[in-house]
Each structure stands twice: as C-alpha cells, then as structure tokens.
C-alpha positions, 0 to 999 in steps of 0.5 A, a space after each residue: 394172983 390165982 383165985 379159987 377156980 371152979 371145981 369139977 363138981 361145980 362144973 358138973 352141977 352148974 354147967 360150963 361157963 364161957 366168958 369174955 371181957 369187953 371194955 367198951 361197947 364200941 369194940 363189939 365188932 373188933 373184939 368178935 363178940 357178935 361172932 362169939 354169941 352167934 357161935 355159942 348159940 350155934 354150938 349149944 341148943 337151949 337144952 344144954 346146961 352151959 352159960 355165956 357171961 359177958 363183962 362190959 361197961 355198958 349193956 350190949 345185949 341190944 347190939 348183939 345178934 342173939 336170941 333175946 330169950 336165951 337166958 343162958 347169955 348174961 351181960 355183967 355191966 359196970 366198972 369193976 375193981 381189979 379184984 372183982 374182975 379177977 373173981 369173974 375170970 376165976 369163976 369162968 371155965 373157958 375164955 372166948 376172945 375171937 378178936 379181929 385185931 388185938 394189940 397185946 391182949 391183956 384180957 387174954 393174959 388175965 385168963 392165962 394167969 388164972 389157968 383158964 383155957 382160951 378160944 381165940 384167933 391168936 393174932 397180934 400180941 396174943 401169939 407171943 405169950 400163949 402156949 399152944 396147950 392154953 388155947 384153941 385157935 379159931 380159923 379166920 380170913 383177912 379183909 380190909 378193916 372198917 372200924 376203929 384203930 384198924 380202919 386203915 389196915 386189915 384184920 382177921 374175920 373169925 369164922 363162926 363155925 370154927 368158934 362153935 367147933 372150938 366151944 364144943 371141943 372145950 365143953 366135951 374135953 374140958 377135963 383135958 383142957 383145964 390141966 393143960 392150961 394150968 400146967 402152961 400157966 405154972 411154967 410161964 
C-alpha cells in the first residue's frame, strides 16, 4: 500500500534521503552496502544536505568503509513490522541497491510499489519487474563469487564511481525521476 511520501518542500528543507534495507549483516558485501556507502561519500561532500539511511537488523556501521564522523549516515537497527518498514521506505526519496547478486529482489519491489526511484545493478529478478523509468542502472563487472549462496558462481561487482554518478544524477534531477517512478508504479 502507498504511504504518504515526502513533499517537495520537505525535500528542499531537509535534503534528499537515500536509503537501503538489509536483512542481515552477513549480506553487506553481497548487497553492495559497502560500495553504496563509499559512493555516497564520494558523490556528496559533507557540506551537502543529503542523508543515507540504512535499515538493518544489527549495527553494521563498524563493518563499513565510511567516515565514522559522517553524521549524514544513519543506521536504523531492529526487527520492524511490515508497517514500520513501509513508513521507512515512504520517507525515502531514492532507494540504493547495488547488489552483487539478487534473487527476486523483494526490497526493490517494496520501493517500486511506493514509487520511490531506485539505483541498482539491475541483475537477477529485478530486471524482470522494474521499468526503465523507475531506476538508474549502475555499471559493474562480473567476477567469481566468494561469499554466501553465490560462492560457486559469479556475481557482479558494482562500480563505486557509477553508483556515485547515479546518486548525483538522482539528486540533481529528482523532480524528473520521482514522477517517472510514480507513473511506472501506477501502470504496473
């Protein structure tokens, strides 16, 4: 169900909110969270009014390559109800999922249903249900996987520069991305 999403005035006053959802800390590498945090810090100097919100079950801040003094990065910890998660997503402006490997991509679908534009590698099941106007696909290259369920195959390694460029593009053109994502979610 659609929740009330942030208004243009809220975005102007509070800055753009990037976010991602991670179910378990063991998926940091596979879900591309480390690359997303590096890209966020590369894309936006500390002076820019943007934030990155990470929903996890456990505290992952010590596992990330981020500046520990970057107060713009927030880790929201805990087991949440579906309603709490839907509110978190609705309060986001851009979803960031540069996954190395993805099955169906349920979190992607949660964001798409709320008409939140996405930044993703677009591999796996995600490419089956996301319309081009809903997401910015980041570049990556394939290599042998060494973690989790993909360890006997290959996965895509997202390019940090490509994620940073997509973040900058979303921030600079959010007024164009948001209506496209909304129109695509309505037609799905």
